[in-house]
N, C-alpha and C positions, 0 to 999 in steps of 0.2 A: 514672431508673427510675420515680419517682413521677409524673413528667410523662407518660411513656408510658402508665402505668396510668390516670391521670386522663383522658387523651385517649381511650383505648378505652372507658372508663366513660361518657364524654359521648356518644360515637358510639352506644353501646348504648342509652342512655337516650333519645336522639333518633331511634332506629330507623333509623340510617344504617349498618346492619350491614355491607353490602358494603365500605364505606370502611375498616372495621377491618383489612382485609387490607393496606392501605398501611402500617400499623404492625406488624401481627403477623408478616408474612412476613420483612421485614428483621430484626425482633427475634429470630425463630427462628434465623436464620443466625448471629447474634451471641450466641446463648445468653442473650438477655434476655427470652425468652418466658415463663419460669417465673413471674416476678413478675406478668405480665399474666394468665396462665392461672390461677394459684392465688390471686392477689390480687384479681382482678376477675371473670373469666369463670366459674370454678367456683363461687364463692359465689353469684353472681347466678343461674347455671344451676340450682344445687341449690334455691334459693328458688323459682324458676319451676317446676321439676319437682315440687316438693312441692305446689304449687297446681294445676298443670295436667297433671301426669303425665309431662311431657317438656320439653325445651328445645333450641332451635337453638343456644344459646350453647356447648354442648358440642362442636359441630362446627366452630367458627370456627378453632380451632388444631389439632384432631386429624385433619382431613381429609387422608388420605394422597395424594390426587390430584395436587396441584401437585408434590410431591417426586418421585413416580414418573414424572410427565410430563417433568420435567427430566432424570431419569436415562435415560429412553428416548431423548430427543433426543441425549444424549451417546453412547448405544449405537450409533445410526445415523450421527451426524454429527460426533462428537467425534474427537480424535486422541490418539495416544500412550497413556500410562498411564491417562488419564481414560476413554478409550473402552474400554480393556480391563477396567477396574474397574467400569464402569457397570452391566452386566447383573447381576452378583452383588449390587451395592449396591441395585439396584431390588428384587430379591427380599427382601433383608434389610429394606428400608424398608417395602415394601408389605405383606408378610406377617408380618414380625417387629415392625413398629411402631417401629423405631429410626430416627427421622427425621434424626438427626445425620449419617448416612452421606451425605446429599446436600449437606450444608453446604459441604464443600471444593469441590464442583463450582461452587457459586455464588460462593464466595470467589475462585476463580481467574479468574472472569470476572464481576465484580459487576453488569454490565449485565443479566445473566440474572435478577436479582431482579425486574426488570420483568415477566418471564414468570411468575414465582412469584406476584406480586401479581395479575396478570390472571387466573391460574388460581384463586387464592383467592377473588377477587371473583366469579368465575363460579360457583364452588361455593356460596358464601353466597347469591347471588341465586337460584340454582336451588332451594335449600332454602326460601327465603322464599316463592317463588312456588308451590311444590308442597307445602309443609308438612312438610319434612324436619326431623326432630328425634331426639334420643337421650333415653333414660330416665335415664341417668347418665353420668358421664365415661367415655370410652373410653381405657383405659390398659392396655398401650401403644396408641399411635395407629395400629394396624394395621387393615387391611380386615376382619379377623376380629373384632377387638374392636368396631369400629364397627358391624358388622352385628349382633353379639350384643347391643349396647345400643340398637339402633334401636327406636323406639316402634312399637307396632302400627299398621299401616296406612301407615307412612312408608317402607317398604322401597324402593319404586320411586323416591321422591324422593331418598333418601339415596344409593342406588347410582348414580342418574343424576348426582347432584352430583359424585360422585367421578370418574365417567367424563368428564363435561364439563370439570371442572377440570383433569384430567390431559391431555385433548385440547388445550385452549387453551394450557396451559403448554408442551406438546410442540411445537405449531405455532410459537409465538413463539420458543421457545428454538432450534428447528431453523433458523429464518430467521436468527437472530443467529449461530449457529455456522457456518452456510454462508457468511454475509457476511464473517466474520472468519477463515475457514479458511486463506486464503493467508497472512495475517499470522501466524497461529499456527504454520503449518508453517515459516515463515521464522525463527521465534524460535530462539534458541540453545539454550534449555533448556526442558524440560517443567516447567510451573509447578504440576503437580498435587501433587507431594510437598511443596512449600512451602505449598500450600493446606491439606493435611492437618495439617501442623505448626501452622499458624495456627488451625485449628479447635480443636486440642488446647489451644492457648494461650488461646483465648477461653473454653473450658470450664474451664480451670484444672487439668486432669488428663488422663491418658491413658484410653483405653477399648478394649474388645475390638473395637468397630466400627472405630475408627481403626486398630487393629493389623491388622485384616483388609484394609483398604484399602492399608496400607503393604506388606503381604505380596504383594498382587496387583501393586503397583507394582514390587516386586522381581522378580516373575515376568516382567513386561514387559522389565525391564532385562536379565535373563538371556537372554531370547529374542533381544534385540538383539545381545548378545555372541556368542551361538551363531551367528547369521546372519553376523556379521562374520568369524568364524573360517571358516565355510564359503566365503564369498566370497573370502577370502584364499587358501584352499586351491585354489579354482578358478582364480584369477588368476595364482598363482605356480607352480602345478603342484607344490606341496610345497616350493618354495625359499623359506624364511623367513629372517628376519634372523639372521645368524650362520652361514649355510652351508646345505648340503643336508641334508634330513631324510628318512628313509625314509617313503614314503607310498603309498597306494593310493586309488582312487576311493571316496568315501563314498556309500553308498546307504541306510544306516539311521542314524537319530539317535534316541536315547532321551532325552527331556527330563525331568529330575528336579529338583525344587526343595525346599530344606530346609524351606520354609514349610508343606508338606503336599501331599496328593493333589489338592485343589481347585486350588491355585495351579499345580501341575505340569500339570494338564489345560488350564488357561487358557494357561499359557506355551507348551505344545505347540501349541495352536490358533493362537496369535499367530505362533509361528515358522513353522508350516505355511503360513500366509497370506503371510508375508514371503518365504519361499522361492519360493512361486509367483509373487509379484509381481516378484522378482528374476530370474526366468527360469531358475532352477536346476532341472534335470529329474532324474528317476530317484532322488529322495531321499525316503524315507518317514520321517515323524516320528511317534513314539509317546510315551506317558508311562507 
């Protein structure tokens, strides 16, 4: 931990700020960023802000761009529970400032940390070139908190740094996800639930954000089960194991999940898409 903090401190002192992303982004995923942020970046940033009125150091770790870029890549190019959970996680991360919701997505495919690093470096470089800085730490690291703390005259630079960092992360992550899609589809099990559990283990405790991801994973699983039952009904015309059961064509399905209305809506959407892809017609899915 002290080694990481010392390395970041050296990069800051030598004005090699973009390279700090090589340490900060992996450290965030492993919950090692607090020592760097509170032990190095925040004290130095407060000192600089006291003298100059603002500091770029407050943006090195708080920029929500890389995280939302990765989550958007999963939204369009992911598979299984990770893809189903990504849109909601993106909203939580970008507007709520809870960065830990994107950590499981990186843990399930560690090569994506490269995309996060590239996005982080892009954001830092943009702020260095255009003078982006915050007046004080942005807590939590949401786009709302970041804009609220942006120094006068630095709004364009800060907003552009978020957009560019998200774009770079999205593009690289999308390429990686597309390149490994066949292998992921052939895998026997969805690794997302295990990644959520690993994130909690790294943090040392559970959290509402991880509970939300777990609930959305449950919604995906229930959608799969419902589709299996519909396909069995169609293939056997009601003849299930154990004999003949009374049946009639199913035209309406109501999807309800114990986790709540949000998960029910997500599960209904997933099931609706799966039914369409399976070629099952005349079935309406609501929640």
